[in-house]
C-alpha positions in Angstrom: -188.4 -200.3 -2.2 -186.3 -201.1 -5.2 -188.2 -204.0 -6.6 -191.9 -205.0 -6.4 -193.3 -208.0 -8.3 -196.7 -207.0 -9.5 -198.9 -209.6 -11.2 -200.8 -207.0 -13.3 -200.3 -203.5 -14.5 -203.2 -202.3 -12.4 -201.6 -203.7 -9.3 -198.3 -201.9 -10.2 -200.1 -198.6 -10.8 -201.8 -198.7 -7.4 -198.5 -199.8 -5.6 -196.6 -196.9 -7.2 -199.0 -194.4 -5.6 -198.9 -196.3 -2.3 -195.1 -196.6 -2.1 -194.7 -192.8 -2.7 -195.8 -192.0 0.8 -193.0 -191.2 3.2 -193.1 -190.9 7.0 -192.2 -187.2 7.0 -194.7 -186.0 4.3 -196.4 -182.7 5.2 -200.1 -182.9 5.7 -200.8 -181.2 2.4 -198.4 -183.6 0.6 -199.9 -186.6 2.3 -203.4 -185.6 1.4 -202.4 -185.3 -2.3 -200.7 -188.7 -2.2 -203.7 -190.3 -0.5 -206.0 -188.8 -3.1 -204.0 -190.4 -5.9 -203.8 -193.7 -4.1 -207.5 -193.9 -3.3 -208.5 -192.6 -6.8 -206.3 -195.2 -8.6 -207.6 -198.0 -6.2 -211.2 -197.1 -6.8 -210.8 -196.7 -10.6 -208.9 -200.0 -11.0 -210.4 -202.2 -8.3 -213.7 -200.5 -7.8 -213.3 -200.4 -4.0 -211.8 -198.2 -1.3 -208.3 -199.5 -0.1 -208.5 -201.7 3.0 -205.3 -200.3 4.4 -206.2 -196.6 4.3 -206.0 -196.3 8.1 -202.3 -197.1 8.0 -201.5 -194.0 5.9 -203.6 -191.3 7.7 -201.6 -189.9 10.6 -203.8 -186.9 11.6 -207.2 -185.6 10.5 -205.4 -182.9 8.5 -203.9 -185.7 6.2 -207.4 -186.6 5.0 -208.2 -185.2 1.5 -211.1 -182.7 1.9 -213.1 -184.2 -1.0 -213.2 -187.6 0.7 -213.3 -186.6 4.3 -216.7 -188.1 5.3 -216.0 -191.4 3.6 -212.5 -191.8 5.1 -213.5 -190.7 8.6 -216.2 -193.4 8.7 -213.6 -196.0 7.7 -211.1 -194.8 10.3 -213.8 -195.0 13.0 -214.6 -198.6 12.0 -210.9 -199.6 12.2 -210.4 -197.9 15.6 -207.8 -195.5 14.2 -206.0 -193.0 16.5 -203.9 -190.0 15.5 -200.2 -190.5 15.5 -197.2 -188.1 15.8 -195.7 -186.8 12.6 -191.9 -187.3 12.9 -189.6 -184.2 12.6 -187.2 -184.9 9.8 -184.8 -182.1 10.9 -181.5 -183.4 12.2 -179.8 -180.0 12.6 -179.9 -178.9 16.2 -180.3 -175.2 15.2 -183.5 -176.0 13.4 -185.1 -178.2 16.0 -187.9 -176.3 17.8 -187.4 -176.4 21.6 -189.9 -175.6 24.2 -189.3 -172.3 25.9 -189.3 -172.3 29.6 
């Protein structure tokens, strides 16, 4: 995203953290980014983000300190684990199943 029209500085701060998440983040990187996004949202809006289920791909992505709270929300939303895409385009680095 090159432009985002925020109405308030609080909205802009939360969106910065939200838009930093990429499809090929590692689980550790995603957990850190989710922590920042959730922390900012709670601090500035006073609530948990409504769209948190869209950013958690696997249980390993969930920040350890917020695991119980997030798992409860994911269950309410009917969340299911998704596949993490492999960002590697080089054939020599792509893992192949041995026969």
